[in-house]
N, C-alpha and C positions, 0 to 999 in steps of 0.2 A: 146616717147614723155614724157615730164615731168621730175621730179626729179629722176634720175636713182637710186640714193642711196635709196630713199624711196621706189621705186618700187621693188628693189631687196629684201628689207626687207619684203614687202607685199607678194611677190611671195612665200616665204618660209612658208608652213603651220606649225602650231604648232606640235611639235613632238608627234606622236601617234594619230593624228586626221585623217590621211589618212586611208581609209577603214573603218572608223567608221560611222555608220548610223547617219544621221542628226536627231537630236531630235526636237520635237515640242517645240516651244518657249513659254515662259510665257507672257501673254498679260498684258498690263497696268491695265486693269480691274481686271484681276486675281491677279496681284501684290497687288492691294488695298485690295482684300478679304483676301489674305494670311497675309498681314500686320495687318489687324484688328484682325485676329485670334491669331497671334503670339505676337504682340507688348505687352510689359508689363509683359511677362512671366519670362524672365531672360536675363541677359546680354549675355548669350551664344547664344541667338537668333539673335543678331546683325550681326555676320558674315554671317549667313544664309540669312538674309534679304538683306544685302549688296551684296552678290553674286547673288541673284535673280535680284536685281535692275540693277547691272552692265551688266549681261547677257541680260536682257530685252532691254537695251538701244542699244546694238550693234548687236543684232541678228535679222535678217529679219524674218518676220512672213509670212509663206506661205498662211495661210488662216485667214485674219483679222476677228475679232469677229463680228458675226451677232447678235448684242445686242438690236435690235429694234423688238418688238413683232408686228407681222402683224395679226390683229384681224379679219378683213374682207375686201374683195375687192368687191365693189358694182357698176357694170357698169350702167351708166345712172341714178344714184341715187342722183347726185348733184343738187343744186338749179336751175341750168340752163341746166340740163340734162347731165352734165359731169359725167365721171367715177370718183369715189372717193374711197379712202382707209382709213380704220380706223387703227391707229397705237398707240402704247404705247407712253405716254408723256415722252420725255427725254429732256436734255438741248439742243439737236439739232433739234428735230422734230417739235418744236413749233415756230421756228424762220422763219420769212418771207423769201420769195424767191423761187428759183427753185433749185432742187437738183436731185441726182440720188439715187435710192434705189436698191442695189444689193441683190439678194437672191439666194437660192439654191447654196451656195458656189461660187457665182459670175457667175453662168451659166445663171441666169436671171437678167435683168436690166430694170428698168422703170424710166421714168422722172416724178418727182413729182412737182406739182405746189403749189399754195397758200393754206393757211389754210381756210377751210370752217367753222369749229367750233371746240371748245374744250369742254371736259367734265371733269372738275377738280375732281369731285367726283369719276368718274370711271377711272380717269387718262388716258384718251384717247384723241387723236386729229384726226380730219377728214380733209384730204387734197385732192386736185384735182390730178388725174392721167392724165398727159398730153399725155404720150405715153408709150407703152410697147415695148421696142426694141427687147427683146427676153425673153423666159420663160413664165411660167404660174403662174400668181399672185394668182389665185384661190386656188392653192395648197400650197402656201408659208405660213410658220408659223413665220419665223424670217427673218430679213434682216439687211443690213448694210447701214447706212446713209452716203452719199458721196457727194463731191462737184463738181464732174467732169461734170455732166449734159448730155454730149454726149459721147458714148463709142468709136466712131471712127469719123474721118472727114466726112465720108459719111453721117452719121446721122445729122451732123452739117451743111450739105449743101455745103461742100467744095470739089472741085476736088483735088486729091492728088495722090502721088506715094509712094509705099512702097520702102524704100531704106535700104541698109545695110552699117553700118559704121565700118571700121576696128578699133578694140580696142585691148588692151593687150592680151586677151585670146580668141579672135575669132571675131565674127561679131555682132554688136548691131543693132537691128532693129530700124527704125525711120520712121516717116511720113514727106514727103516733100510736102508742100502746096504752089504752085506757086502763085505769085501775078497776079491778073486779071486786074490791072491798070498800065498803063505806067506812072510812076512818076520818079522823080529824085532819089527815094529811092529803086529802084528795085535791086540794087546791095548791099543793106544792109539787111542782113537776120536777122530775129528774131528767136533765138534758145531758146526753153523752157526747163527748168530743173525741173523736178517734185520733190516732197518731199519724205520723209521717209515713206515707206509703200504704196506709190502711184505709178501710172504708167503714161505714156506719155499722156493719155487722159486728165490729169489735165490741160495741157497747151492749150487745145482747146478754153478755155475761153479768151485767148489772141488773137486768130486768127481774130476776127472781127476787132480788132485794127490794126493788121498787114495788113489786106486787105484794110482798109481805107487809110493807109499810103502808100500802094503800095509796101509793104515789103514781100518777100517770108518768109514762116515759116518752121522751122525744129524742129519737136517735137521728142526728143531723149529718148532713154532708157540708163541706165547705170548699172554698176555692182551691183548684188544682188537684182535687182528689179523684178526678175521673168521673164524678157524678154531678157535682155542682159546677156552675160556670167558672171557667178559668179566670185568673187575674190577667190583666192586659199583658204583663211581662211573662206570664206562665212560669213563675218562679215562686218557691216557698219564701215567706218572710220569717219563718221560724217562730211564729207567734206574733210578730210585730205588725203584720198586715192581715192576718186571718181573723183576728178577734171581732171585727165588725160583722162577720157572718154569724158568730155566736150571739152577738147583740141582736141581730135580726131574729134569731131563734127565740131569744128571751121575749122580744116584743110580740112574736107570734103567740107564745104561750100566754102572755098577759092579755092579749086580745081574744083568747079562746078559753078563758076561765081560770087561769092560774093567778094566784096572788103573790107567789114567790117561786123560786127555783133552787135546786141544788145542781151544781155542775159536776160531772164525772169525766175527768180528762185523762186520756192515756198518752204517755210518752210526750210527743210534741203537743198533743192536745192539752196536756197539763200546762205547758208554756203558753198556749193560746188562752186557756182559762185564766191564768194569772194576769195576763195582759188585760183581759176583759174586766176583771174586778178592779184593776188599777185605773183603767182609762175610760170606761163606759159610764154614761150618765145613768144607765140601768143597773149599775152595780149594787144599788141599794135593795134591789129585789132578789139578790143572791144570798141565800141563807148560809151557804158554806160550799166547800169544794172537796171532792174525793179525787185524789190524784194517784194513778197507778203507773209505777215506773216512770215518774215524770221527769222532764227536762227542767231542772231547777236552775241550772247554770250552763248555757250553751258553750261558753268558753271551755269549761271542764270537759264536756262531751267531745268537743272538737279536738282537744288535746289527747283525749283517750283514743279517739278514732285514728288520729295521726300515728300514735304509738303502735296500735295493733295492726295498722296497715304498713308499718315499717317506713313511714315517711321520715326523712331527715328533719331534725328540729327546725331548721331554717325554712324548709318547704311548708311545714305545718303552720309556722308563724306567718309566713307570707300568704298562705291560703286564707287564714283568718283576716289578715289585713285587706285582702281583695274583697272579702264579703263586706267589710266595714267601710271601705274607702270609696268615694265617688270615682276615683281613678280605676277601680276594679270592675266597673259596670261593663266595660267592653269585654271582659273575660267571663263574668258570671251571668250576664244578661239581666241582672236586676234593674228594675226601673229606678230604684233608690237604694242606697246602701243600708245595711242592717246594723243598728247599734247594738252589738252583742252585750255591751255593758248594761244596757237597759233590760236585758233578759237574764241578768244574774241576781237571783232572789236571795242568795246567801248574803251578798253585800247589802241588799235592799230589804233585809228581813224586818226592819222596824217599820217599813211602809205597808206591810200586810195589815189589813183591817178585818179580814174574814176568817172564820174557823176553817182549818185545813186538816184533812186526814190523808196521810201518805201511806200507800202500801207498796213496798219496794223490796226486791230480792237482793240478797248479798251476792247472788250469782248472776245478776243481770249482765249480759254480755254486750250490751250496746250503750246503756246509760248507767254509769256507775252510781252506786247508792250513796257515795260520800256526800254530795251536796244536799241530798234529802236529810241525811243525819245532821249535817251542820245547820240546816235551816231549823230543824226541830230543836236543836240545842240552843240556838240563838233566840228563838221566839217560842218558848214552851207554853206560853199562855194560849196561843192560838193554833200551834202546829203539833199534831200527834203523828208519830211514825210507827207503823207495824212492819217489822222485818220478817222476810221469808227466806227460805233456803231452797236450793236446787232449781227454782224457777228461772227460766231465761226471761228475756225482756218482755214485760207486760203479761207474763204467763202465771202470775201469782195465783189467780183463781184456778187455772188449769191444774196446778200441782196440788192445791189444798183448798177446794171450794168451801168446805165446812168452816175452816178457820177464817177464810177471806170474808164470807158472808156474815159470820158471827161478829167479826170486828166492825164491819161497816154498819150492820144493823144496830149494834150497841152505840156506836158513835152517832148515827142518825137519830136514834131515840133521844139521846141526851141533847143533841142539837135542836130537835123539833119540840120535845116535850119538857126538857129539864130533867135533871138527874133524879129527882124525887119520885117521878111517876113510875108506875109499874111497867116493866119492859114488855114489849110484844114478844110472843113466843118465837124462838129461833127455829123450832121444828115446824114441819108442815109442808104442804105442796109448794112448788116453785113456779109452775106455769099457770097461765090464765085459765086454761081448761080445768086444771086440777083445783084451782081456787073456786071456780064456778061450781063444781060438783060438791066440794067439801063444805062450802059456806052457803051456797044457793042464794047469794045476794044479801045474806044477813050482815049486820054490822058488828064490830067489836069495839 
C-alpha cells in the first residue's frame, strides 16, 4: 500500500548501519544543555550542533526523559483525605487538569489530578493522586509528565479487543473498542494516530466522544513507536514515511465492517494523517480529520525548537538541510531525505480536500499554534480551529475536557449528519461500561 517508490527508498537502510548497535538518542532537554555550553565558542561548533539537532528530530527515543522530581508521596494527606504527591515545579506540573505520571522507566504509572497547593519558594507543587495503576510511588524519585491519563482501555472503562494490523514489516498491535450504542454511525470508525514519542494510549481521550457518537474506535501503533515494527532505518519520517501504516489500519477497518473512518491525529500524528489523505488510494474512505496540537508545518516547528534550545540560526538552518538533503543521511541515519516542504500545509492549503477540525492551545510549548491558525484562515471552507488556553502540547482535553468534547461532538455531528439534524446529547456517560448500563443496548 502507499507510494511504492517511496517505500522502496525507505526499505533500504543506510550503508553500514546494518549490524550496528542502536545508540541512545539525544533528548531535546539535553540538546538545550549542550547548546548552552557550546554556543558562542567558535563557528566550528555549528556543524556539531546542527548534527545533534538533525539526529534528535528524526531518532526515536526508547526511554523518554523522566525530568520531574518526585519529592514525596503522602497517602491520605490531602485536604479531603486524598492521596497527594509533591513534585518539582515545571511548565507542565502546575497546569490544571488530569495527567499521567510515569516513573521507574515507565514501569510505574499513576493518574494525577488537580493542584492542591504550590510553594514558589521551595519550587514545589502538591497535587492529588487519583489512582496508581501500577508501580510503587513511595520509592520513585523521578517521573515523566504525560497527557494520556489511562494506560489501556481497561482502566478507562472500555471493553476492547487486542488486534494485529498487517503493515510493511510485520504486525502492528492495536486496540479495537466496539461501540455500545446502535446509531447510524456504527460503520464509521474513529482511528487515532498518536504523536512523536507517544503510544496508542494517547488516543483514549477521544474514546468518550466515539462512544457518544456510536462510533467504534481503533487505536493504532505505527513504525518506530516501540510497539509496531520498526522501519528499516529506525528513523522518523515526520509523516512522510509513517502514513502507509495508517493506510493499513483503514484497510483493516474496511475489512472488518467499516464503510468509512474519521482520523484523529495528535501532534506528528496530525502530519501523518494529512499525508495519508493526500497520498493514499484509501483517502476516499476518510470522512474527516480531527487534529490535536498538530504539526501543520514542520519547518515552523523546527525553527521554534531551534530558538527555544538556543541554537545559532546557522546551526538550525544547517540541521534542517541535513534532514532534507541526501548528503545528510550519513549524519541523520535516514534511508531517504525528508522533503519538509511537502509537510507544509499552510503553503499547500488549497490541496486539502477533507474537512478538518483543529484543537490547538495558545500555550502549546512544542508545536506553536501559528500554522494551525494560518491554515484555518487560508482554507475556511474546510478547516475549523478551536483555540484553547493554558494547555501544553496535546493537553487540550486534559485542561478542559467538557469544551474539548463539546467541540468535537458538534463538528462530528455536522460532518456525519448534516447541520439540520437534531444533535446528539453532549451529556451522559463516557465509558463503555456506563453506556451499557445507561442504555442497555437500546438505540437512539
